[in-house]
N, C-alpha and C positions, 0 to 999 in steps of 0.2 A: 428473778424468774428466768426460765429457759424460754427464749423467744426465737421462733423460726421466721425469717424474713424471706419472702419469695421474690426473686428477681435478680437482675444482674447489672442494672444501670446506675446512673448518677443518683437518681432518687433513692434507690435501695441502699447505696453507699451512705447517703446522708442519714437514712433511717437507722442503719446498722451502727454507724459511728455515734449517733446521739444516744442510742440505747446502750451501747458498750460503755460510753462515758458514765452512764448512770449505774454501772456495775452489773448489768444483766448478762447472762450467758447467751450470746447471740450466735445463731446458726443461719447462714445464708444459703439458699438453694436457687440457682447454682453459684451466685456471687461473682466476683471478679478479682483481679489481683490486688486492687486497692482495699476491697473489703477483707481479703484474706489476711491483711496486716492487722486487723482489729477483731476479727471474728472467725469462727470455724466456717468453712465452706464445704458443700457436699453436692454431689451429682445424683444422690439417691432420690427416688420418687418422693415428692412432698408428702403424699398420703402415707408413706411408710415411716415417717418421722414422728417422734413424740416431743411435745413441748407444752408449756403452760399457756402459750399464746402463739397464734399464727397471724402474721401481718402480710397480706398479699399486696405487693407493690404495683405491678403493671395491670393494665386494663384487660389484656387478652385472656389471661387465665381466669379473671373474674367473669368475663362474658362467657367463657367456656364452662363455668359452673364449679370451679375449684372450691370456692367457699362452701357451696352446698355439699360437696362430697366430704369435705373435712368435718363439717357440722354433723353430717350423718354418722360419722365415727365418734361423735361426742366431744369433738375438740372445740376450743374457744378460738374464734376467728374474727379478726378485724378486717372487714371487707364485705361488700354486699354479695348476695347470692345472684344467680343468673338473671332472675326477674328484675331486680333493681339495677344490675349492671347494664341492662339494655338501654338505660339512659345515655350511655356512651356507645353501646354496641349498635344502636340504630338512631340516627338523628331524626328520622321520621317519628319513631316512638317518643323520643325526647320532646319534640315539638308538639305532639299530641298531648302528652302529659302537661306541658306548659299551657296549652290552650285550655285544657279541662280545669287547671288550677287557676286560671286567670292571670298568668304571669305576664308582665310587660316584656315583650320580645318582638323580633322582626316578623312581619308577614312572610309566609312561605308557601311553597307547593312542592310536592314530590313527583318525580317523573321516572318512568322506565322507557318512554317513547321519545325518540329524538325530535320528531316533528312537533309534538306537543310542547316539549321543553323550549324549542326555538320560538314558538308562538308566544309563550309566556315571557321569555326574555324580551321579545320585541315590544311587548305591552308595558314594559317597565322603563323607569328612568335609571340611569347609572347612579352610583356604582352597582355592578352586578356581583352577586356572591353565589358561588357554585360549590357545593360540598358533596363528598361521597356520603352515602347513607351509612356505610359500614366503617370499620376501623381502618385508619390509614396512617397510624403513627404520627398524628399531628400534621401531616403534609397533604391532606386531601381537600384543602380549601383554596379556592381562587377568588381574589377580590380584584376587580378590574373595572376601568371606565370604558373599555373597548368591547363593543358588542361582538365583533368578529372573534376576539380572543375568548370571550365567554362561550360562544357557540362551539369553537374548536375544543375547548375544555370539556364541555358537555359530551361532545361526540367521542372524545378519547376515553372519558370515564364510562359511558354507557357501553362502549364496545368492549370494555375489559382490558384495553391496551394500557391504560394508565394505572389502575389500581386493582385489577382483577375483579373478583366477585364483589369486593367492597364498593366498587363504583357502578355496579349494574343498575343501581337506583341512585338518582341524584336529588339533592335538595337545593332549590333555588330560593334565595331570600332577598328581601329588600335590603339595600345597603343602609347601615347605621353609621353615624358620624360621632366621633368622640374618642377619648383615651380609654384604653382597656385596663381592667383590674381583675386580679384573680382572688376570689374570696373562698378560702378553704374552710368548710365547716365540718366538724366531727358530729356524727349522728349516732344515737344509741337505740334507734327504733322508734323513739317518740320525740326526743328533743334534739336540737341542733345548737352547737356552740362554735362560734367563729374563732379561728386562730388569726394571728396578725396578717392583714392583707399583704399581697405582693403584686408586682407588675412585671410582666415579662416582655421580651422583645422577640417577636416571631419572624421578622424578616431577616434574611441572611446578611444584608449589607448595612453600613452606616446610613443614617437618615431614613431608616425604614424603607429601603429599596431592596430589590431582588426578590427571589421566590420566598414563599412561606416555608418555614422549617418547623421542627419540633420545639424550637426555642433556643435563642442564641445568648440569653442572659436574663437576669431578673434582679429585682431589688425589693427590699422591705425595710421600713414601712413605706406607704405611698402618701406623700404629703398632700396630694389633691383629692384624697379619699379619706376624710376624717370620720370621727365617731358618728356624726349625724347621718352621713351618707351610708356608712356601714349599717347602722340601725335600720335605715330605710330599706336597704337591700335585703337584710335578714327578714324584715317584716313583710316585704312585698314579693320576695322571690324565694328565698330558701325555706322559710317556715311554711308558706302555702304549698310548696312542692313536697315537703315531708308529710304534711297533712294529706295531700292527694295520694301519696304512696300508701299511707295507712289505710285510706279508703279503698284502695285497690287490693288490699290484703298483702302488701309487700312489707316485710320486716327488714328495714334497711339499717344495717350497722356497718359504718365505715365512714369514709370521707365523701362528702358531697361538695364537689368543687364547682362553684359557679363562676364561669367566665362572664364578666360584665362589661358592657359598654356604657360609659358615662355620657349620655346624650343631653341635649338641652332640656329634655323633658324628664330627666332623672335617670337612675340606673336601669338598664334593660339587659335581659339575659341574652347572651350570645350562644352559650351552650353549657351543658352540664358534663362534667367528667366524674368518674366514680372512684378516683384514687388521688393520692397526693400528686400535685403537678410536678413536672420535670421541665424546667429547672427551678420552679418555685420552692420545692421541698428543700433545696440546697440553701435557701436563705431564710426559710421559715423555721424549720426544725432545729438546726444547730444553734439558732439564736435563743432557744428556749432554755430555761433553767431546768433543774431536775424534776422528773415526774412524768415524762412522756409515756414510758412503759405502763405505768399504773393507769394513766388516763386512757390509753388505748384499750387496755384490758377491761376497764370499767365500761367503756362504750360497747365493747364486744359482748359484755355480759348484760347489757341493757340497763345499767345503773351508773351513768356517767356523773363524775364529780366535777370539780373545778379544773380548768386547764392549767398546765404549768405556767409559771411566770416567765416573762421575757427578761433575758440577762444581757443581750447585746442590743443597744439602741438602734443600730443600723447594720444592715448586711447587704452585700451585693455579690453576685456571681457572674462570671464571664465564661461562656462556653468556647472551648477550642475545638474546632471541627476539622475533619479530614479534608484534604484537597478533593474537589469535585462534589462535595456535599452541597445540596441534598439530592441532586439528580443521580449522580454516579460516584459515590465516595470511593477513593482509592485507599486500600488498606495495605498493611504490611510494613509501613515505615517504622523506624526505631524512634522511640521517645526518650529524651534525656532531660534531666533537671527537675523531675517531679519531687524527688526526695529533698533537694535543696529548697524548692519552693515551699514544701510542706513544713519546713522548720522555721519559717518566718513567723514573727509574732502576728497574731490576729488573722491567720490564713489557714484555710483547709483546701485540699485538692481532692475532689471527688472523681473517681474513675467511672467511665461509662463504656466507651468503645475501646477497651484495652484488653490485651492478653499477654501471657508470658511466652517469650520465644524459646527456642530450643536451648539457647545458652543462658537463659535467665534474664535476657534483656526484655524491656517492655515494648510492646508493639501496638500499632494502631489496628483495631479490629472492627471499627464501626464508624458511622457518620459523625456523631457527636462523641468526641474522644474524652474530654476532661471538662469538669466544671470547677473553675478556680474562684474560690469564695473568700472575700475579705469581711472582717467584722470590726466595728469601731463604735465610738460614741457619736460620730457624725458620718453622714453619707459620703461626704467628700473623702474622708479618711478611709472608709471601707472600700470605696472604689480605688483609691490610690494603692491600697494594700493588694487588692486583686490584680491590678495591672502590673505592679512591681513583681508579683509572683510569676505572672505570665512571662515577664522578661527573662526569667531563669529557665523556662521550659522551651524545648525545641523538638519539633518533628517536621519533616519536609512538607512544604505546602500548607502548613497550618493556617486555618482561617479563624478570625475572631473579629468581633466588632469593637471599635474604639470609642463608641458613644453610649455604652450601657449606662443607664441612670441619668442621662442628660436632662430628661424631662423632670426628674425628681430634683436635680440641682437647680434648675430654672425655677421650679415652683417654690423651693426653699428660699431662694434669693428674693423672689417677689414677696414672700411672706415676711422676710426680715425688713424689707423696705416699708411694708404696710405697717 
């Protein structure tokens, strides 16, 4: 098939790479230097392109209605229309759908008035969770035990100084406690099928310290989220959500990504996203055997078959970020060693914030620069390969966590002892 992939980040590189390995003719719009090594890249408007299938990677064009415009042209599209994409475009809308579907999730309230938001915070017990209602590239969430910090965050968001219009309404939630899991389900308008779960690391620094980011690494599978918990999450969260969308007249075809908190009462919904996760895509998709292209096309056509088999038992990715990320990433630095790292066995390097310099050199162009992914039969080996590859890559001020997958390794050791 000829497949157009919309986007330019690490997620889109993973999608393009997986589809190209299957032999599809892949076009990325606009792509990045890493994608250009495996696929055609173009800056032409997406609506002007022809293909057998369009896969929309990022959330922003979905919320903007790109899938609707393409479908109006008679094109086959994997990605929800604007109405379904509002599950990520507005957290208030997402929480309303969750309430109507009876999904287990945190209690919440939405505010545009600072004084009312402060009163609500004062009535709560910590931890306090404050989110932008609109899109904030994964960085619009504060979780804190400090009431003063929560109030300051509310004030910054509502004023527009923190996240512009995306923060003019805030969602304040009760804090939930437990490990988080990313469950990516593919939906064909009626049914949902889960891909292998993943877990990501949202905090910048080791030990889950520092600010929230778009994600500093991920691993799959998740040893503390087995088949029984997955089935429960599908039955109690994903499938009722799809049923509610159908009741609302929303024909949802694409990824429904359920961010879950594994609480003492069972899995609870943290949020829905409407696309493959980033960096979760970098460990979920390349670990699949052949068949992703056909599977996505079937879902887009409303007649989904079986998902591709898994070929790599374990996968782990470590994000290399620019200095100053996430608050004020510094760009322009020269990147070396990517080709050497990419030649290592069981390693793939996915580009996110990179661009080609005037002399052909590779430059830092964004906050999250590279996702370095290792694949192996065991998680220990997948992580070792990822970190060995990182040792070959250099750019000034590079930031990355050294403890990606630590929870998975600990859970695996406990399981072996049992």
